[in-house]
N, C-alpha and C positions, 0 to 999 in steps of 0.2 A: 585545521586551521594554517598549517604550514605547508601543505601538499600544493602542487601545481593546480589541482582541480578546485582548492578551496580559495577562490579569487575574490569573493564579495568581502566588503570591508567588515561585516559583521561576522563572518566566519573566522577571519584573521583575529578580530579583537577577542571573540569568545572561544577560539580554539576548537570549533566543532564544524562539521559539514552541515549546511542548510538547504542547499539545492543540489539537483544532480548535475553533473557536468561530464561531457564526453571528451575524450582525447583518443588519437590513433598513433600506434607505433608498430615498428616491425620487430619481429623475434622469431630467429630461425627460418628466415624467408617467408613468413606468414604475416599478413597485415591483422593487427588485434585493434578493435575498437573497444575502448574501456569506458564504461559509465560508472563514476564514483557516486554512491548514493549515500544519503544521511543514515545515522544509526538511531537518532532520537524519534520517538514514537509521534512527536508532533507533526513530522515531516514524512508521514507514512505515504502520502500520495507520491512523493518523488520516487519511492522504491516501488510502488505498484505501477506506475507508467514505465519505469525502466524494465522491470521484469517482464512486462507484456510484450516488449520489443527485442529483448536478448534472446541469444540462442543457448548461453551457458552463464552460470554464476560462480563466483567464489565467496563463499560464506565464511567470514572472519571471526574467530572467537577468541577471547581472553584466556589465556591458559591459566589464569588465576580464578576468575569469575566463572569459567565454563559457560554453558547455555544460559543466556539472560533473558527475561520476558520479551524483550523486544526481538531477540534472536527468533523466538518461536513464532512471532507474528510474521516477521520476513519470511520463514520457512514456509508457513502456510501460504503465503502469497505466491511463492515459488512452486509450491504443489499445484496450486490452482491453475497457474500457467504452464505446468509441466516442464519446467526448466531444469535441465541436467546441471549438476552442480559437483564442485570439489570444495573441501574444507581446509581452512588454513588456521591452524592454532597458533596464535600469535602471542607475542611477549613471554616467550619462554625464558627470557633473561630476568624477569620479575620475581621477587620473594613470593613463595607460595605456588609458583608455576607447577601445574600437574597434567601432562600430556594424557595420562591413561584415564584420569578423572573426566577430562574433556571428552575423550573417545567415547567413554562409558555414557556421558550425558547426552552426547549427540544421538546416540542409540535410543536410550530411555526416554528422554525428553522430547525429541522430535519424531520418533517413530520411524527413524531411517534405518538403513543397512550399511553402517560406515566399515571401511577397511583401511588400516593403516598402510600407506605406501612408503611411509618413513617412520623411524623412531629418533628421539632427541638423544644427543651424546650429551650428558650432563643436564642440569637445568639451573635455574636462577643464575648467581654471578659466575657459576662453572659451565654454563651453556656454550658449547663450542662448534657444534653443527649437528648433523644428522646421518643416520644410516639409510642409504638407499636400498629397499627391501627388494625392488625389481631386479637392480643390477648386483645386489650384495655387495656394496662398497660403502665406505665412510667418506663423508664429505666434511672437511674441517675449514672454517673460515678464518682468515688472517686479520687479526684485530688491527694491525698497523695499517691496513688499507680499507678500514671500516667495513669488512665484509665484501668489498668488491672482487677481491681475489680469494680463491679457496684452493685447497690440495685434496686430491682423491686419494685414500689411504685405504689399508686393509681393515676391516671391522675390528675393534678392540677385543681381546680374548675373553674379557669378562662380560661382553654383550653378544657373543657369538650364538650362544644357545637361545637367548631371547629372540635373537634376529631370526634364527632358523624357524622358531615357533611361530612368529608373526608372518614370515614368508609362507609357511604351510597354510595359514589361514587365507592369506592372499592368494594363493594359487587355487584352494578350494573354491573360494567364492567366485574368481574368474572363470574357472573350469564350468561353473554351473550356466554360463552363457555361451561356451564354445565346446562342442563335442569332440573335436580333435585334441584340444588341450586336456579335456578329461581323460581321453584315452591315453595320452602321454603320461598323465599324473598317475592313472591307475596302474600303469606298466612300469612306472619308476624310471621313466626316460627323462633325459636332460630337457629341460623347457628353455627356449631362447628368450631373450630379453625382448625382442620385437614381437614375438607371438604372444607374450604375457601382456605387453602394452597394448596390443591389438584387442585382446579379449577384455581388458579392463576398460578400454575405450568404448567397445560395443556394449558392455553391460551399463556403463554409467550413462550412455546416450539412450539406450532402449528401455532402461527400468522405470524411467518416469511415465511411460505410457503402458508398460506391461506388467509392471509389479506393483503391490500395494505400497511397499517401503522402498524409496529410491535408494539406490546403491551410489555411494559417495566416497571416493577415494579421499584420504585425510593425510595432509603433511603439516608440518611445523616449522617455526621460526621466530625470528625477532626482526620485524620490519624497521624498527627504530635503529638497530645496529646493522641493518641490510644483510642479516644473516637468514638464509632460506628463501630470498627472493628469486634468486635465479632458477631453482628447483620448481618454485611455484609457477613461474612463467613458462618452464618446461612442460609442466602438468596442464597448463591452460592448452597449450598446443596439442598435447599427446592425449588427453582425456575428455576435453570438452568439443562439442561440435563445430564444424564449419557451417555456413549457411546451406550448403549442398546436403548435409547430412540430416537436415531436419525434413519431416514429411511435408508435402505441398500444403499451403495454408489454405483453409476453407472459409468461404464467404457466402453471401446471399446475393442472388441477382436483383437488384432493384427495380427492374423492369416488370418482374413477375409479381402477381398478388400472392401466390402460394409461397412458401419458404423454399424456393429452388436453390439448392447449393451448387456452388461453382468452386473449382479448385484452381490454385495458381501454383506452378512448379517454380522453385527457387532458381529460375533461368533467366539470362539476360534476353534471350528470344521469345520469352512468353509475353502477353499482354502486360502493360505497366500496371502496377499496383503498390501502393504504400500507406502506411498508417502515420498520422501525425500524433506524436506522443507528448509534446511539450511546447508550449508557447512562451516565448521570452521578449521582454522589450528591451530594444538595443537603443541607447540614446543617438547613434549614428546612422543605423540603416532601418530603424522603425522596428516593426513586428518581425520576429524570427520564428518560423515554424519548424520545429525538429521533427525530421520524418525517418522512419525506418522503411527501406525499398524491400518488398518481398518477391517482386518479379519484374522483368523488364528494365528499360532504361528510361532516365528522364534527362532532357538537356535544358539547361538555362535558356530562358526566352520561349519555351514551348508552351502549349495550352494543355492544361490538365482539368479533369471534371472531378469535382467534390460529390462524390456519391451520396455522402450523408446529407448534404445540404441542398444537392440537385443544382449545384452552380458550377459555371466553367470560368477559369480564371489563368491568367498568364503568369508563369513563373518568371520572376525577375531575375535574381542572382541565386547561385548555389555556393554555399560555403561549407568547407569542411573544417570543424571546430576543433580547436586545441585549448580547451577550457574557455577563457574569454577571448584568446587570440583566434584569428580565422585566416583561411587560405581559399582564395576564390578558385572554383573548379567548373569546368563546362558541363560535365555529365555524371550521374550517379548511376550505379548499376545494382542488380538483385544482391541483397545481403548488406548493402552500404547504409550507414547513418550519417546524415548530413543535414544542414539547416537551409531552409528556402526563404527567400526575401520576395515579398509582393503577394502573398496569399492572405488576402485581407478576410475572407469569410471563413477561414479554417480556425477550428478550435480543437481543444484536446480530444483526442478519440475519433476524429474524422478520417474517412478513407479518401485518398486521391488516387485516381486511376485513369486509364484510357477511356474516353467517352463512348467509343464505339464498342468496348467490352467492359461494362461497368460491373463493379463488385463492391459489396459492403462488408468489410472485415469485422470480425469481433472488436467491440470497443472496450472500454474499462468503466469499472464501477468504483466510486469513491466513497468513503465512509462519510456519514453526516457530521456537521460540526456539533462539538459538546459543550462549547463556552463562547460567551458573548460579551462585549464591551460597548458602552456608548461612547461615541467620539465626536468632537466638534473642533472646528478650526479656531485658533485664538483671535484671528483679525478677519475682518470682512474680505481682505485681499486674498486670504488663503481658502476661501469658501469654493471657488471654482477650481484651484488647483487640487483641493481635496477630492472633489468628484472625479476628476480626470486621473489622479493618482490612484484612488481606489478601484476605479474602472479598469484601468491596466493591470494592477495587482491581481484583480478577481480573474482575468482573462488568463493569467499565467497560471493560478493556483486553483484546482478544481475544489479544494476543501476549504477555500476561503469564500465567504459569502457577505454580502452587503445588503442592507434593507433599511427602510425607514420606519420608526415606530409610529403606527398611526395615531396614538393618543398624544405622544410628547412631540411629534415631529423630529425627534433626534435621529441621526444616523447611527445605526448599530452595526457593528462588524463581528462576524462569527468565525471561529477556527476551531482548531483540534486541541489547544492547550495555552496556558499563559505564555510559555516561550514563543509559540507560533504568533500570537497576537502582538506580543512585544516586539518581535522582529518586523512585523507589518508595520507599526508604528515608526520604528527606527528607519525603515526603508522610505516611508513617506517624507521624513524629514531630509534624509541624505540625497534621495534620488529626485524627489519632486518639490523639495524646498518648502514643506509644509509643517508648520509648528501647530501641534493638535493637543487638545486636553482629552484625557480619556477617564471613564468612570472606573467603578470596582467591577472586577470580572463577575458575571452571572452565569449560572449553570443553565445548559439548555434542557429544562424540564420538559416532560411530555405527559400527555393524559391518556389513560385507557379505560376499558370497562370491565366489570367483574360479573355481569349477568346479561342473559339475552332480554331483548326489549322490542317493542314494535314502535315505529314512528310513522306518522301520517303528515303528509305536507300538501296543502292546498293553495294554489296560488291563482286566484280569480280577480280580475280587474275589469270594469266596465266603464269607458270613458266616452260613450256617445258613439263614436264609430265602432271599428272592430275591436273587441276587447281581448283580453288573456285568459287562458284556462290551461291550467296543469294540475293534475292530481296524481299522487304516487303513495303507495304503502310500502314500507321496507321493515324487514327483521334485520337488526343489529345484534351481533354476538362477539364474544371474545375470541381472538385469534391468537393461538399459543404455538411456539416452536415445539420440535419433537422433545427437546430437553426440558419443557415445563415452562421456559421463560417466556415473557410476553414477547411477541413478534413485533419488529420495529417497521413491518408493513402493513398495509391495508388491502383488502380485496373486494371486489365487487362482482356479484353474481346476479344475471338475469334470470328469474324462475317465474316471471310473469306469464299468466296464461294467454294463449294466442288471442289477439283481439282487444284485450283490455287497454293496452297502449300500443299504438302504431311504432313497428320496429324503427323507423327513422328518428323517433324521439327517445330511444333507450341511450345512445351516445350523450345525448343532452342530459339526461337524469344522472348518468355516471360523473359526468363534469361537476354537476350540482352536488353530488355526494362527496367528490374529492374536495370541492371547496367548503363544505360544510366541516369536513373533518380537519381543516387546516386550523380552526379555532374551537378549542374544547370548552365544555360547559363550565369547568371549575375556575379557571383563571385564563382562559384564552390561550392555552399552550396547545401546539399541535396534537392531535389524537394519532396513536398508533395501535396496533393490535387489534383492528376492528375488521370483522367480516360482515359486508352489508349486502343483503339479498333483497332484490326488488320482487315483491310477491303479488302486488296488485295496483290498481289505479284506474283512472278513467280520463277521457279526453272529449273534446267538443269538435265536431267536424269543421266548424269555422274559426272558432276563437284559439284553439290550441296552436302552440308554436315552441320552437325549441328553447328560446328564452324563458317561457312560462314553466316548461317542465324542468328546465335547469334550476330555476327559483324553487319549484316544488321539491326538489331533490335536496336543496340547502335545508329548507324548512322541516322536512322529514327527518333528515339526520339529526338537527338540533333537538327535535323532540324526542328522538330515540336516545340520545346521548343523555338527555335529562333523566331518563327513567332506567339507564342500564347500569347504575352504581358506579359514576365515574371515580376514579381514584389518581393520584400523582405519582409518576414514575420519575427516578432521577438515574443519572449515569453512574454506574459503579466500575471503579478501576481496579485492575490487578496491580499490586504495588510490590516491588522487590527492594527490601532494604538491607543494606551491607554496613554493618556498625562493628565496633569492638565489642566482644563478648562482655567486657567490664560494664558496658553501658545498656545492656540488654533490658535491664530493669526499668529504666528511664524511658527507653524507646517503646517498650511494651505498654507502659502507662500512658505514653502518648497516644498510641495506637487506640487504646481502651476508650480514651475520651473523643476519638474520632469515629465511633461507631464501626471500627474496623473487626472484621473476622480473621484471625491469623489462621492461615490454611497449613503452613509448615515452617519449622524453624529448625536449623541445622548448625552445626560448628563446621567451619573450615579452617583448621589451625586455631589461631586466636580470634577469628572473625566470625560473627554471627550473621547467617543470611537468613531473613524472615520473608516469607511470601505471605501477603495479605489481601484481602478484598476490602476496598474503602471506598465510600461515597465521594464522587469528585467534589462535592461542595465542601468537603471537610480537608480537602488537601491544599487549598490555597494558602500560600506562605509557609508551606511545609518545609521549603528548602532551608530556610533560616532556623525553624525549629528544630530540625534533625542536626543541624550543625553546632546549635547551641547544647544540645543534649549530648553530643559525642565530642566536644571540644574540636569541632571542624574535621573529624576523621569519619564521619557518617556520610552515606549517599543514598539515593534511591533513584529508581526509574519506575515509570508506571505507564499502562496502556489500557484503552477501554476494553470492558469485558462485557458488560451487558446493561440493561435497564431493569430496575427493581422498584418494588412498592416503596414509597416514603412512609416511614412510620407516622401514625396519625397525629401525635402532638407536634411533629416537626411539619408535617403537611399544612397544620392550622396556621402556624407561624408564618410559613411561606406565602399562604394565600391571603393573609393578613398584611403582607408586604413587609414582614420584619427581616 
């Protein structure tokens, strides 16, 4: 809320990061582009899109709480995009700070291969600095300059043995990626600081592609007191990759029907290619498209090709962003991150490139919303502004959806959590001047099936002239993930015998099947975890059409769902509660009443940490309940885990509208 990158009014008021923001600065003659991302699970899309375009990441942990649930989510996202990273154990000055516990949790909970390149000198109110294990020296920060100045000193005598022990581990791990270093280590020769840094850098960058567990250097500090910030920036330059250290980016050639892969070297001389990873509405310049350039050069005023949409557009202006301030620039080069004005067709995940050498880069996949709210303007004058505001906010945020309820004609907004939608409503008021009334939060239930069934759909219409004829038979069966949970996807398989249905009508049947699965048999919730196989059908040489087969697909799915033992699924959240141990009993009682399953409970000093699985429907209003049960000292975080079957008696209440 107080950083340069937290410039939104809501961020400053709430003291949290809500949207990702980019700034650039120089450190040791290197240009560093930093993207600050939110820590709250409701804004996971901001982390997802940032990790997709970054070359390296700094994972920040709380020295008291260690690895929290949201840290695990972000770590998995970084693993998915193979982002090299370093860890910063922050808040070493807080009561209960424990660097070694954090180091152990980074290994155990995240499945990584951490190595300490620093040890803390003291902790809590005695935290004074760190021991640099690469250079074997102590760094002590001057309190009178708020950490801006520090002195390099000898390692304290009482920490020398520990420092030598951790340096041995450091050299062992670094030498696994460098044969020459290994030879020197085995021979007992002196290892230079430069050689050790080079080996650490090599392993940190290459491990995300070559090893099962990413190799991560770990340092510590207290950002609030500016202790450890300079070594952190040094570590960014020393151990994280520059754009030229990353392998060529691989995309697909949109001109080819088969999946022909093309490479783009991270070079200014290569054909231009870039990925749009964020859209932002600016009151002064209109739509800003944030882009990461992977190859080539783009100049303001030039024509670029949107390979995802197949459209050519002219770039208006190019801006280098410093949070909400901007600096106009003429060109951007390979490795740069900037904002472009004038790209009207571009949305999040689109590739823009040289039209003569087109390429489509890997996009991003965002999670589905888990919560919805009905929203309506308070006055007639707000009606049009509401539509415009929601449209712009939806363009910015891939996890925010807007639709109209067909039965009530109400506008329904959907998002990742209560806080997410609360901030959307705040932004509507502040940025678009819309006063809106909202209903109670609703859970995004799904439907699935429990047994295989067959469904037949006949769509036959005769109206004097040419009629309509479509006939399909499908097999529908449950689709489970490897871990046994219901899949959140549906699949369609064509197993029809040649000649029963002409192949040009198969895509129409698939469209109909997908449409049929958007509304379940029980209460109209979307169906997930269904495998639909087209097994038979018939056609009419004159009357058959795509529309007829599409409608037959819808009818077949509806009949199949009716017989497939449909059940209701609900989103289950992974919840971590931190509360005083004295209040454990009342917190446990609250959780029992919420159909929670406690997975783990452990003591950390006088604080109890509880991991539990709780249905989202039971978590509304829990913030005030936990505060009440712990006299304001308890807190919780939660993230989506999976969808699970709703107990029968609760399912009946939901379906009856209670």
